[in-house]
C-alpha positions in Angstrom: 48.0 -32.2 -295.6 49.4 -29.5 -293.3 53.2 -29.3 -292.9 53.3 -30.7 -289.4 51.2 -33.7 -290.5 53.5 -34.5 -293.4 56.5 -34.1 -291.3 55.1 -36.4 -288.6 54.5 -39.0 -291.3 58.1 -38.6 -292.5 59.5 -38.8 -289.0 57.4 -41.9 -288.3 58.9 -43.5 -291.4 62.4 -42.5 -290.4 61.8 -44.1 -287.0 60.7 -47.3 -288.6 63.6 -47.4 -291.1 66.5 -46.0 -289.1 65.6 -46.4 -285.4 67.9 -49.2 -284.5 68.7 -49.4 -280.8 71.3 -46.9 -279.8 71.3 -44.9 -283.0 70.4 -41.2 -283.2 68.1 -39.9 -285.9 67.8 -36.5 -287.5 64.1 -35.6 -287.6 62.1 -32.8 -289.0 60.6 -30.2 -286.7 56.8 -30.7 -286.5 56.0 -27.1 -285.3 53.5 -26.3 -288.1 55.6 -23.5 -289.6 55.9 -24.3 -293.3 59.1 -22.3 -293.5 60.8 -24.1 -290.6 63.8 -26.2 -291.6 65.1 -27.1 -288.1 66.1 -30.6 -287.2 65.7 -32.5 -283.9 68.2 -35.2 -283.1 66.8 -38.0 -280.9 67.5 -41.6 -280.1 64.7 -44.1 -281.0 64.0 -44.4 -277.2 63.6 -40.6 -276.8 61.4 -40.5 -279.9 59.1 -43.2 -278.6 58.9 -41.5 -275.2 57.7 -38.3 -276.9 55.1 -39.8 -279.2 52.2 -39.1 -279.8 53.1 -35.5 -279.0 54.7 -33.5 -281.9 58.5 -33.5 -282.2 59.6 -29.8 -282.1 62.9 -28.0 -282.0 63.6 -27.0 -278.4 64.3 -23.3 -279.3 60.7 -22.6 -280.4 58.3 -25.2 -279.2 54.9 -25.9 -280.6 53.1 -22.9 -282.0 49.7 -22.8 -283.6 49.9 -22.8 -287.4 48.3 -19.3 -287.6 51.0 -17.9 -285.3 53.9 -19.3 -287.3 54.7 -15.9 -288.6 55.8 -15.0 -285.1 58.5 -17.6 -285.0 62.1 -16.6 -285.2 63.8 -17.3 -288.5 64.6 -20.9 -289.0 68.2 -22.0 -289.2 69.1 -23.7 -292.4 70.3 -27.3 -292.2 74.0 -27.3 -292.7 75.4 -29.3 -295.7 76.4 -32.8 -294.8 
């Protein structure tokens, strides 16, 4: 499965498990770049409004998988 498909499956699972009304969720960027480690913070309502489109970090948007080498370096997720 390509990275964006796996991340979409994981985000859908996070929505199901942690998407209680009013809570925010840290989701994985579904841009298709296997090296991307950006997170997208959304409420459950915002998540639902964006589906079925991919959830992508606002700084780089959706890029074709073969163009992923043109993305800027992904920021690491800071330790919790």
